[in-house]
Every structure is written in structure tokens, then in C-alpha cells.
PAKEDREN-636174 format. One record per atom (N, C-alpha, C): z, y negated, x negated; residue in three letters. Coordinates in Angstrom, 2 decimals, m for minus. Layout:
<sites>
SITE       zz       yy       xx    r
SITE        Z        Y        X  ala
...
</sites>
This chain:
<sites>
SITE       zz       yy       xx    r
SITE    30.99   m24.39   m64.16  phe
SITE    30.73   m23.60   m62.97  phe
SITE    30.27   m24.50   m61.83  phe
SITE    29.39   m23.97   m61.05  thr
SITE    28.97   m24.70   m59.86  thr
SITE    29.69   m24.13   m58.64  thr
SITE    29.65   m24.88   m57.58  glu
SITE    30.30   m24.44   m56.35  glu
SITE    29.38   m23.49   m55.59  glu
SITE    29.87   m22.28   m55.35  asp
SITE    29.11   m21.31   m54.57  asp
SITE    29.42   m21.42   m53.09  asp
SITE    30.61   m21.91   m52.78  phe
SITE    31.04   m21.98   m51.39  phe
SITE    31.55   m23.38   m51.08  phe
SITE    31.36   m23.81   m49.86  glu
SITE    31.77   m25.14   m49.43  glu
SITE    33.27   m25.37   m49.61  glu
SITE    34.05   m24.32   m49.43  val
SITE    35.50   m24.45   m49.54  val
SITE    35.91   m24.87   m50.96  val
SITE    35.13   m24.52   m51.96  glu
SITE    35.47   m24.89   m53.33  glu
SITE    35.46   m26.41   m53.51  glu
SITE    34.51   m27.08   m52.89  gly
SITE    34.48   m28.54   m52.95  gly
SITE    35.68   m29.15   m52.26  gly
SITE    36.06   m28.56   m51.13  tyr
SITE    37.24   m29.04   m50.41  tyr
SITE    38.49   m28.87   m51.26  tyr
SITE    38.65   m27.70   m51.86  leu
SITE    39.84   m27.44   m52.68  leu
SITE    39.87   m28.33   m53.91  leu
SITE    38.72   m28.58   m54.52  arg
SITE    38.66   m29.47   m55.68  arg
SITE    39.07   m30.89   m55.26  arg
SITE    38.53   m31.35   m54.15  tyr
SITE    38.88   m32.68   m53.62  tyr
SITE    40.37   m32.78   m53.35  tyr
SITE    40.93   m31.77   m52.68  arg
SITE    42.36   m31.77   m52.37  arg
SITE    43.19   m31.76   m53.66  arg
SITE    42.78   m31.00   m54.64  gly
SITE    43.49   m30.93   m55.91  gly
SITE    43.50   m32.27   m56.64  gly
SITE    42.36   m32.93   m56.69  tyr
SITE    42.29   m34.24   m57.34  tyr
SITE    43.19   m35.25   m56.64  tyr
SITE    43.17   m35.25   m55.32  asn
SITE    44.02   m36.18   m54.57  asn
SITE    45.50   m35.84   m54.72  asn
SITE    45.80   m34.56   m54.80  phe
SITE    47.19   m34.13   m54.92  phe
SITE    47.81   m34.66   m56.21  phe
SITE    47.11   m34.54   m57.32  val
SITE    47.68   m34.98   m58.60  val
SITE    47.78   m36.50   m58.68  val
SITE    47.03   m37.22   m57.87  lys
SITE    47.17   m38.68   m57.82  lys
SITE    48.45   m39.08   m57.09  lys
SITE    48.89   m38.26   m56.14  arg
SITE    50.02   m38.62   m55.28  arg
SITE    51.35   m38.04   m55.75  arg
SITE    51.33   m36.97   m56.53  phe
SITE    52.57   m36.29   m56.89  phe
SITE    52.69   m36.10   m58.39  phe
SITE    53.88   m36.37   m58.90  asp
SITE    54.18   m36.12   m60.30  asp
SITE    54.29   m34.61   m60.52  asp
SITE    53.66   m34.11   m61.55  ala
SITE    53.65   m32.66   m61.80  ala
SITE    55.05   m32.10   m61.98  ala
SITE    55.92   m32.82   m62.68  asn
SITE    57.28   m32.32   m62.90  asn
SITE    58.07   m32.23   m61.60  asn
SITE    57.92   m33.23   m60.73  ser
SITE    58.64   m33.16   m59.45  ser
SITE    58.14   m31.99   m58.63  ser
SITE    56.86   m31.70   m58.69  tyr
SITE    56.31   m30.56   m57.97  tyr
SITE    56.89   m29.25   m58.51  tyr
SITE    57.02   m29.15   m59.83  leu
SITE    57.62   m27.95   m60.42  leu
SITE    59.06   m27.76   m59.96  leu
SITE    59.83   m28.84   m59.91  tyr
SITE    61.22   m28.75   m59.44  tyr
SITE    61.30   m28.36   m57.97  tyr
SITE    60.41   m28.93   m57.17  ile
SITE    60.41   m28.60   m55.74  ile
SITE    60.08   m27.13   m55.54  ile
SITE    59.06   m26.63   m56.23  thr
SITE    58.69   m25.22   m56.05  thr
SITE    59.79   m24.30   m56.57  thr
SITE    60.45   m24.68   m57.65  lys
SITE    61.57   m23.86   m58.14  lys
SITE    62.71   m23.85   m57.13  lys
SITE    63.01   m25.00   m56.55  ala
SITE    64.06   m25.07   m55.52  ala
SITE    63.70   m24.19   m54.34  ala
SITE    62.45   m24.22   m53.92  leu
SITE    62.03   m23.37   m52.80  leu
SITE    62.15   m21.89   m53.14  leu
SITE    61.87   m21.55   m54.38  asp
SITE    61.99   m20.15   m54.80  asp
SITE    63.42   m19.65   m54.74  asp
SITE    64.38   m20.50   m55.05  tyr
SITE    65.78   m20.06   m55.15  tyr
SITE    66.63   m20.42   m53.93  tyr
SITE    66.17   m21.32   m53.09  phe
SITE    66.95   m21.74   m51.93  phe
SITE    66.69   m20.76   m50.79  phe
SITE    67.70   m20.02   m50.42  asp
SITE    67.56   m18.97   m49.42  asp
SITE    68.45   m19.26   m48.22  asp
SITE    67.84   m19.51   m47.09  leu
SITE    68.60   m19.77   m45.87  leu
SITE    68.75   m18.52   m45.02  leu
SITE    68.26   m17.39   m45.50  ser
SITE    68.37   m16.18   m44.69  ser
SITE    69.83   m15.88   m44.42  ser
SITE    70.13   m15.63   m43.20  gly
SITE    71.52   m15.41   m42.81  gly
SITE    72.29   m16.70   m42.65  gly
SITE    71.70   m17.82   m43.02  leu
SITE    72.32   m19.13   m42.88  leu
SITE    73.74   m19.15   m43.42  leu
SITE    73.92   m18.64   m44.63  his
SITE    75.24   m18.50   m45.24  his
SITE    75.94   m19.84   m45.50  his
SITE    75.18   m20.92   m45.60  phe
SITE    75.81   m22.22   m45.88  phe
SITE    76.50   m22.79   m44.65  phe
SITE    76.22   m22.29   m43.49  ile
SITE    76.70   m22.91   m42.25  ile
SITE    78.22   m22.88   m42.07  ile
SITE    78.95   m21.84   m42.45  pro
SITE    80.40   m21.91   m42.25  pro
SITE    81.05   m23.11   m42.92  pro
SITE    80.46   m23.61   m43.98  ala
SITE    81.05   m24.73   m44.71  ala
SITE    80.86   m26.06   m43.99  ala
SITE    79.96   m26.16   m43.04  val
SITE    79.68   m27.46   m42.44  val
SITE    80.61   m27.80   m41.28  val
SITE    81.33   m26.85   m40.75  lys
SITE    82.11   m27.14   m39.54  lys
SITE    83.23   m28.14   m39.78  lys
SITE    83.67   m28.28   m41.00  ser
SITE    84.75   m29.23   m41.28  ser
SITE    84.25   m30.45   m42.04  ser
SITE    82.97   m30.73   m41.95  thr
SITE    82.41   m31.84   m42.71  thr
SITE    81.76   m32.85   m41.77  thr
SITE    81.52   m34.01   m42.29  ser
SITE    80.85   m35.05   m41.51  ser
SITE    79.37   m35.15   m41.87  ser
SITE    78.85   m34.16   m42.54  ile
SITE    77.43   m34.16   m42.91  ile
SITE    76.58   m34.14   m41.64  ile
SITE    75.52   m34.93   m41.66  arg
SITE    74.58   m34.96   m40.54  arg
SITE    73.25   m34.39   m41.03  arg
SITE    72.61   m33.63   m40.18  phe
SITE    71.39   m32.93   m40.56  phe
SITE    70.21   m33.44   m39.75  phe
SITE    69.09   m33.63   m40.45  leu
SITE    67.81   m33.95   m39.82  leu
SITE    66.86   m32.81   m40.17  leu
SITE    66.32   m32.17   m39.16  val
SITE    65.37   m31.07   m39.36  val
SITE    64.06   m31.48   m38.70  val
SITE    62.99   m31.44   m39.48  ile
SITE    61.66   m31.79   m38.97  ile
SITE    60.74   m30.59   m39.20  ile
SITE    60.03   m30.19   m38.16  ser
SITE    59.03   m29.13   m38.31  ser
SITE    57.73   m29.59   m37.67  ser
SITE    56.68   m28.82   m37.93  phe
SITE    55.36   m29.12   m37.38  phe
SITE    54.88   m27.90   m36.60  phe
SITE    54.45   m28.12   m35.37  lys
SITE    54.02   m27.03   m34.51  lys
SITE    52.89   m26.20   m35.13  lys
SITE    52.06   m26.81   m35.94  ser
SITE    50.90   m26.11   m36.51  ser
SITE    51.19   m25.46   m37.87  ser
SITE    52.41   m25.57   m38.38  asp
SITE    52.75   m25.01   m39.69  asp
SITE    52.95   m23.51   m39.56  asp
SITE    52.05   m22.74   m40.15  trp
SITE    52.14   m21.28   m40.07  trp
SITE    52.99   m20.72   m41.21  trp
SITE    53.18   m21.48   m42.29  leu
SITE    53.98   m20.99   m43.41  leu
SITE    55.47   m21.09   m43.11  leu
SITE    55.89   m22.20   m42.52  tyr
SITE    57.27   m22.40   m42.06  tyr
SITE    57.22   m22.74   m40.57  tyr
SITE    57.06   m21.74   m39.73  pro
SITE    56.89   m22.01   m38.30  pro
SITE    58.11   m22.67   m37.67  pro
SITE    57.86   m23.38   m36.60  ser
SITE    58.91   m24.14   m35.91  ser
SITE    60.09   m23.27   m35.50  ser
SITE    59.83   m22.04   m35.12  tyr
SITE    60.95   m21.20   m34.66  tyr
SITE    61.99   m21.00   m35.76  tyr
SITE    61.57   m21.02   m37.03  gln
SITE    62.55   m20.88   m38.11  gln
SITE    63.44   m22.12   m38.20  gln
SITE    62.84   m23.28   m38.05  ser
SITE    63.63   m24.52   m38.05  ser
SITE    64.56   m24.55   m36.85  ser
SITE    64.09   m24.06   m35.72  gln
SITE    64.91   m24.03   m34.51  gln
SITE    66.10   m23.09   m34.68  gln
SITE    65.92   m22.00   m35.43  glu
SITE    67.04   m21.10   m35.72  glu
SITE    68.12   m21.82   m36.53  glu
SITE    67.69   m22.60   m37.50  ile
SITE    68.64   m23.37   m38.32  ile
SITE    69.38   m24.38   m37.44  ile
SITE    68.64   m25.06   m36.59  val
SITE    69.25   m26.06   m35.71  val
SITE    70.28   m25.41   m34.78  val
SITE    69.92   m24.27   m34.18  arg
SITE    70.87   m23.58   m33.29  arg
SITE    72.13   m23.17   m34.04  arg
SITE    71.95   m22.65   m35.25  ala
SITE    73.12   m22.23   m36.04  ala
SITE    74.00   m23.42   m36.40  ala
SITE    73.40   m24.53   m36.75  leu
SITE    74.18   m25.74   m37.06  leu
SITE    74.94   m26.23   m35.83  leu
SITE    74.27   m26.24   m34.70  lys
SITE    74.92   m26.72   m33.47  lys
SITE    76.04   m25.79   m33.02  lys
SITE    75.89   m24.49   m33.27  arg
SITE    76.99   m23.56   m32.94  arg
SITE    78.24   m23.89   m33.74  arg
SITE    78.05   m24.46   m34.92  lys
SITE    79.19   m24.87   m35.76  lys
SITE    79.56   m26.32   m35.52  lys
SITE    79.00   m26.91   m34.48  his
SITE    79.31   m28.29   m34.08  his
SITE    78.90   m29.31   m35.15  his
SITE    77.87   m28.98   m35.91  ala
SITE    77.34   m29.92   m36.90  ala
SITE    76.41   m30.91   m36.20  ala
SITE    76.52   m32.17   m36.57  tyr
SITE    75.64   m33.20   m36.01  tyr
SITE    74.23   m32.91   m36.51  tyr
SITE    73.33   m32.59   m35.58  thr
SITE    71.99   m32.15   m35.95  thr
SITE    70.95   m32.85   m35.09  thr
SITE    69.94   m33.39   m35.75  thr
SITE    68.81   m34.01   m35.06  thr
SITE    67.57   m33.20   m35.42  thr
SITE    66.78   m32.87   m34.42  tyr
SITE    65.60   m32.02   m34.64  tyr
SITE    64.37   m32.64   m34.00  tyr
SITE    63.26   m32.60   m34.74  phe
SITE    61.97   m33.02   m34.23  phe
SITE    60.93   m31.97   m34.59  phe
SITE    60.11   m31.61   m33.62  asp
SITE    59.00   m30.68   m33.82  asp
SITE    57.72   m31.46   m33.54  asp
SITE    57.06   m31.88   m34.60  leu
SITE    55.92   m32.78   m34.48  leu
SITE    54.61   m32.03   m34.24  leu
SITE    53.74   m32.66   m33.48  val
SITE    52.41   m32.12   m33.24  val
SITE    51.48   m32.65   m34.32  val
SITE    50.74   m31.75   m34.94  ser
SITE    49.78   m32.13   m35.97  ser
SITE    48.70   m31.06   m36.01  ser
SITE    47.53   m31.45   m36.45  thr
SITE    46.44   m30.48   m36.60  thr
SITE    46.30   m30.02   m38.04  thr
SITE    47.21   m30.44   m38.92  tyr
SITE    47.05   m30.18   m40.35  tyr
SITE    47.79   m28.94   m40.86  tyr
SITE    48.36   m28.16   m39.99  gly
SITE    49.04   m26.94   m40.41  gly
SITE    50.16   m27.22   m41.39  gly
SITE    50.24   m26.38   m42.43  his
SITE    51.32   m26.52   m43.41  his
SITE    51.22   m27.84   m44.18  his
SITE    50.02   m28.37   m44.34  asp
SITE    49.84   m29.64   m45.06  asp
SITE    50.33   m30.85   m44.27  asp
SITE    50.73   m30.66   m43.04  ala
SITE    51.14   m31.79   m42.20  ala
SITE    52.25   m32.60   m42.86  ala
SITE    53.17   m31.93   m43.55  phe
SITE    54.28   m32.67   m44.17  phe
SITE    53.80   m33.60   m45.28  phe
SITE    52.60   m33.34   m45.81  leu
SITE    52.02   m34.21   m46.83  leu
SITE    51.18   m35.33   m46.22  leu
SITE    50.74   m35.13   m44.98  ile
SITE    49.77   m36.04   m44.38  ile
SITE    50.38   m36.93   m43.31  ile
SITE    51.29   m36.41   m42.54  glu
SITE    51.88   m37.16   m41.42  glu
SITE    53.03   m38.05   m41.90  glu
SITE    52.78   m38.80   m42.93  ile
SITE    53.82   m39.59   m43.60  ile
SITE    54.40   m40.67   m42.70  ile
SITE    53.56   m41.31   m41.91  glu
SITE    54.07   m42.40   m41.04  glu
SITE    55.09   m41.87   m40.04  glu
SITE    54.77   m40.75   m39.40  asp
SITE    55.71   m40.17   m38.43  asp
SITE    57.01   m39.74   m39.10  asp
SITE    56.88   m39.07   m40.24  glu
SITE    58.08   m38.61   m40.95  glu
SITE    58.93   m39.80   m41.42  glu
SITE    58.27   m40.82   m41.95  thr
SITE    59.00   m41.99   m42.43  thr
SITE    59.77   m42.66   m41.30  thr
SITE    59.14   m42.79   m40.15  arg
SITE    59.80   m43.40   m38.99  arg
SITE    61.02   m42.59   m38.58  arg
SITE    60.87   m41.27   m38.50  leu
SITE    62.00   m40.41   m38.10  leu
SITE    63.14   m40.48   m39.11  leu
SITE    62.80   m40.41   m40.38  ile
SITE    63.83   m40.45   m41.43  ile
SITE    64.52   m41.81   m41.45  ile
SITE    63.73   m42.87   m41.34  arg
SITE    64.30   m44.22   m41.35  arg
SITE    65.28   m44.40   m40.18  arg
SITE    64.89   m43.97   m38.99  asn
SITE    65.77   m44.08   m37.81  asn
SITE    67.01   m43.22   m37.97  asn
SITE    66.84   m42.02   m38.49  phe
SITE    67.98   m41.13   m38.70  phe
SITE    68.98   m41.76   m39.67  phe
SITE    68.48   m42.27   m40.79  leu
SITE    69.38   m42.88   m41.78  leu
SITE    70.04   m44.14   m41.25  leu
SITE    69.32   m44.91   m40.45  ala
SITE    69.91   m46.11   m39.86  ala
SITE    71.05   m45.73   m38.93  ala
SITE    70.87   m44.67   m38.15  asn
SITE    71.93   m44.22   m37.24  asn
SITE    73.12   m43.64   m37.99  asn
SITE    72.85   m42.94   m39.07  val
SITE    73.94   m42.39   m39.89  val
SITE    74.75   m43.53   m40.49  val
SITE    74.06   m44.58   m40.93  gly
SITE    74.75   m45.72   m41.52  gly
SITE    75.61   m46.50   m40.55  gly
SITE    75.31   m46.40   m39.26  gln
SITE    76.06   m47.13   m38.24  gln
SITE    77.30   m46.39   m37.77  gln
SITE    77.37   m45.10   m38.06  ser
SITE    78.52   m44.34   m37.54  ser
SITE    79.57   m44.10   m38.60  ser
</sites>
């Protein structure tokens, strides 16, 4: 088949690059986890009030699939239960793909978060 639309070339390019960066089995496990992991109602939150678990929540302002307000709801619920919570809402032009592309920013935030957790 030939490409009838410019977007087909973009999608083919993205697909080729995606399989170079991600193991197919890990992607299957991640998508399965997303299918079954349900935060609606934030039912897991009552269990955190007596724990020392620390939470890092990262969102992207341009992500339309998982908008920032949903992450902010999780953060508010965690803080109401006095859970140690760190939140960052990053600016990116990449929409939902930002979590795959903004690796340097995410790595810096995660590294700093883990370093602080290790010190306390």
C-alpha cells in the first residue's frame, strides 16, 4: 500500500521508533494494567493514611487523554489523608505523548524525588 495521506507517514515513523524504544511485552503489561487499574472514587486512599508511602504525581498540561485536573484530584485526595505527596504539572507541546518525549524533565523530577525519599 502507498500512503494516501501525510499522517500515514507520520504514524509509520512513530511506530518504527516506538518498537525500537519499548519491549512489546512490557507494553502489553502496561496496557493491561491501565485497563484494570481504576482510580475512580479513589478507593485506595483510605489505606494510605497510616503508611509512610510517598507519592509523586506528574502530569502534562497538554495531555488531553489524562488531563491535569484528574491528577490534581488524586493529589487533593492524598493530601486530605495526610499522605506525603509531590506534584508537578509540566508544560509540553506534545500532548499525551509528552510522557514518552519529555524524558529529561521526568528523569530529573523522579531522581530528585527518590533522593529526598532516601534521605528521610
